[in-house]
N, C-alpha and C positions, 0 to 999 in steps of 0.2 A: 409574553412576548417569546417568539419562538428559539428554538435551541442555539441555531446559529447567531443568532443577534446577542443572545447570552453569552456566548463563546467571545465572539467579538467584542464585548462592552469594554474589560478592563484594559485591551490593546488594541482599541480603534485606530489612535494616533500613528502608533508604532507598525501597524500592520498595513496602514496607507503607505509609511516611509519603505516597509519592504518591498511592496508591489512595484513602487518606482525604482527601488534599485533592482529589484529584479527584471523588470522590464527594459532597464538599462545595460544590464548584462546579456541580454539577447538581442541588441541592437547590431545593426551591422549595415556599412555602406554599400560592401561588394553585390552585385546582381542577385546572383544564384542562391548565395549563402543567406543574402539578406532576406530574400524572398521566403527561403525555407524558416528560419528564424522566426520571422513574422507571421508565417504560417501557425508557427507552434505559439507563439506569444497569444494568437486569438483562442486558443482555447484552452484558457486560465480556468482550472478548476475552482473548488471551494476552499482554496489553502488550507487543506486540513494540517498539513503537516508544519509547515510554517507557523501557524498558531499554535501548535504544541510547543513548537522551540519557543516562540515567545513568551508564552504563559508560564511556562518552567523558568526563564529565566526572570520574570515579575515575581515569580512566587519566592526565588531565593535569591533576590537581591538586586533585580533590575536589569532592564534592556538597554544594552550599550552597542556601540557599533560594532564589538567582536560579535555581538550576539546576531545582529542583521547579516554581517559578512559569512558567518556560520549557516546561517538559517539559508541565504542566498546559495551558498556552496553545496547545500543539501540539498534544496530544489532542484537546482541544476544536475547534479548528480542522478536524483529521481527522472530528472525529464530525459537527461541522455539515456539510462536505461530503458526507459519506456519505447524511445525513439528505434533502440535496438532490437528490445523484445517484439516489436513489430515486423520487424525483418527475419527475426528468427521463427513467429508464428504465421509471419505472412497474412498479417491481419492487414484488412483494408480501411478498417474505421480504427479511430482513437475518441472517446468522447461525442459520439455521434458524428464527428468530422473527419474526413478522409485522413488518411495514415501519411506520413511522409514519404513512407516507401510507395503508397498508392498514386502520390500527388509527381513526385519526381521518379525515383526507383531506387532499388537497394543500395547501388555504389553511392547515390548522395546522401542516402538517409543513413549509412554507416558513417558517410565521412561527417556529415553533422551531427551525429552521435557522439562521434570523438571530439569535435571542436566544442561541443556544450560539456562533455566531462574535463576537457583541458581549462575550459572556462570557469569551472567548479575547482578546482585544484588552486586557479589564480585567486579566486574570492576566500577560498578559506585561509590561502596564505597569508592574506590581510588581518588575520584573526592574530598573528604574530605567536599563536599556540600551538605548542608541537603536541599536546593532547589533544586538541581538537583537530588537528590535522591527521593525527595516528588514526583517532576514531571514524574520520572521514573515510580515508584509505581502506579501512578494515572493514567498513559499511560496504565500500565497493567489491571488495573481495566475497563478502558473505555472497552479496545478491547475486554474482555471478555464480558461485559456488550453489546456490539454491536453483537457478536455473537448470545448472548442469545435473544436478540432484533429482529434478523434477523429470528431465529428460532421461536418465538414466532409471527411474522411477517407473516409468511410462511401459520400458522394456522388463521391469522386474516382474516375477508373476502372483508375488505376495501383495496382497491387499488389506492393509491395515492402516488403523487409527491414527497409531503411531509414526508410521512413515508420513503420513499426512501432516501431522503438526510438524515433524522435524522440516519438511517442505515448507511449510508457511512461516516457521520461525525465521530460516534464513530467507526469505523472499520479504511479504509483505511486513511481517511483525519486525524483523530488524530494522526496517527504515525507521517506524516509527519509536522504536526501542533509540535509534540512535538520535532523532529528533529530541526526545525528552532530555537524554542524557547530556546532549551537548548542548541545550538549553541551560540547565543546571549547572555545566561547566563554566557556559560564557560569564556567569553570573559567580562564581567563585564558590560555588559549593562544596562542602567537605563531600569526600569520597562515598561516604553511607549514602550521603543525599542522592548523589549522583547515580548510586546503583539502584537504590529506590526509583527513582526517576526512571530509569532503564527499564525496570520490571513493570512499572505501570504503563508504560510506551509499548510494552511486548504485549502486555494484555489487551491494550487498544488495538494494536496491529492484528492478533488472532481473531477479535470480536470481528475487526473490518472485512476480514478475509472469510470469516464464515457466512457473514451476512453477504457477500458478493458470491458467493457459491451458491446459496440459498436462491438468490437472483436468477440462477441459469436453470432453474425447474420451473420459470414462469415466463410466458412470451411477454416481453413489454418493449415498447420502442423507447422509452424513456430512460431504458437502462441502455438500449443502443446494443445488445446483445442477445441473439435468439434463444430460446431455449434450446439446451443440450449442447450450446457451442462446446464447453469444456471438455464432452466425451467425444464429440466430434475431433477433439486436438487429443485425445488419447489418455485425458485426465478423468480419474475417478474421484469425486469430492465426499464430504462427509455425509450426505443424508443417503447416498447410495452405499458407500462404505458400512456406514449402521445397517441399512435393510439387508443386505448379505449376511451379515453378523447373526442379526435377529431372527431372519426368517429363512435358514439356508436353502438354496434352489439349485440342483444342479444346473438347470436351462439357464436362471438369470447369471449364476457364476461362468456359466461359457459364455454369454453377452459381454459380461464385465472383462472378461479375457481377449473377446474380440475389440472391445474399446482400447484397451493397452496395444493390442496389435495395430490398431489404425484402420480395421477393415468393417468396421460398423456403419451400418446406414441411418438414415432421419428414422424409418419407421422403429428401426430397433432401438434408437436412442428412446423414444417415445415409450418403447416398451419397458424402459430400464427407469426413465424417469416416474411412469406411475406406478411401477414396483416401489421405488423409493418411497412415494407420496403415501401409497396404501399401508405401507410395512412401517409408518412412524417417523422417517427418516427426517423430514423439515421439522416435525415438532424435538427431535431428538438434537437435532442442530441449534436449535431456538435456546435448549435447554442448556448446551454446553456454552452457549453465549453468553447467558445470563451467569452462569458459575463465573466465566472469567470476569463479568461485568463486579460481580460481587467481590471477588478478590481483589480487583481494581479500586474499590471503593474504599479499604483500609488507606492506602495511601492518603485519600483526601483527608482522613480525620488525622492519621499521624504527621504529616508533612506540609499541609497547607493551613495557615494559621488567617490568611485575608478572606473575609468573607465571598468578595465579587472573585477573587479569583477561586475560590472554593466551587462558588457557583457555576462559573464559566467550566472548569472542569468536570465538575457533576453534568451540565447538560453536553459536553464534549461525548463524555461517556454514553449519555442517553442517546445521542444523536448518534454515533456508530452502529447501535442496536437497530434504533427505530428509524434509518434512511430508507427512502424507497428508491433510491437509484444511486 
């Protein structure tokens, strides 16, 4: 059985309920808004984040309406942030499909993002849990903070692994962290278990982002993002950060600074990509992924008693490391 099937096995009925509720949350009769929401509904991903919320709830006591409304609220917040990110990044594509801003325009995309964000608040309010509402609100702030930190980091001359982790902890990792924590909270787990779940979610988020960044060093239509896309946007990721430290080179450092200034061309990006590969940057990034993978496995031993859920969460960890797009 493949990893995704193993992940879904203990929560298949509840995941179907989640999908129905989520699609319902993005349904609207109004012409343009209805069209834009339908466009977003059609690009459904693998549901990695809601599956984590559901698995955590099941592990700590059971999936309830509180869990489902929280999971929908989280996925809507994530969806709204992606719509807004595409405007900020001027992206024409999302998951191989035209982005909302490319299909309509920036004004429509910003307003649709705002509508989805408000819908997220509406659904999370149905949990009647102040702690869950607060966690979602904090996540919204953290995601925006992470985006702004990334923008200021582009202008920052310092190139360090520490700053790299700081950005991804506030962006990708914060989302997985909150999904895991809210899942545990929705089942009434004690604070210590909620914190352990959050730590597990954060490790998954860091692994997820490192894997995403590695993809950027290879050309693949399946990923829907060309080689060097991050550098074209002024971002330096782990493989090249490591390479610059492992094999200091004035010429490469000058190119890296040029990336941050936004003045780099495709050939120069190609030179940096090759440099990162030659200096073991990909291997180093993969090693760091495995370090986080090992750290996260302690959670399975200490906090998961049900064999099917342990197998599902182990498959989840393996999947984020091994995924091909």
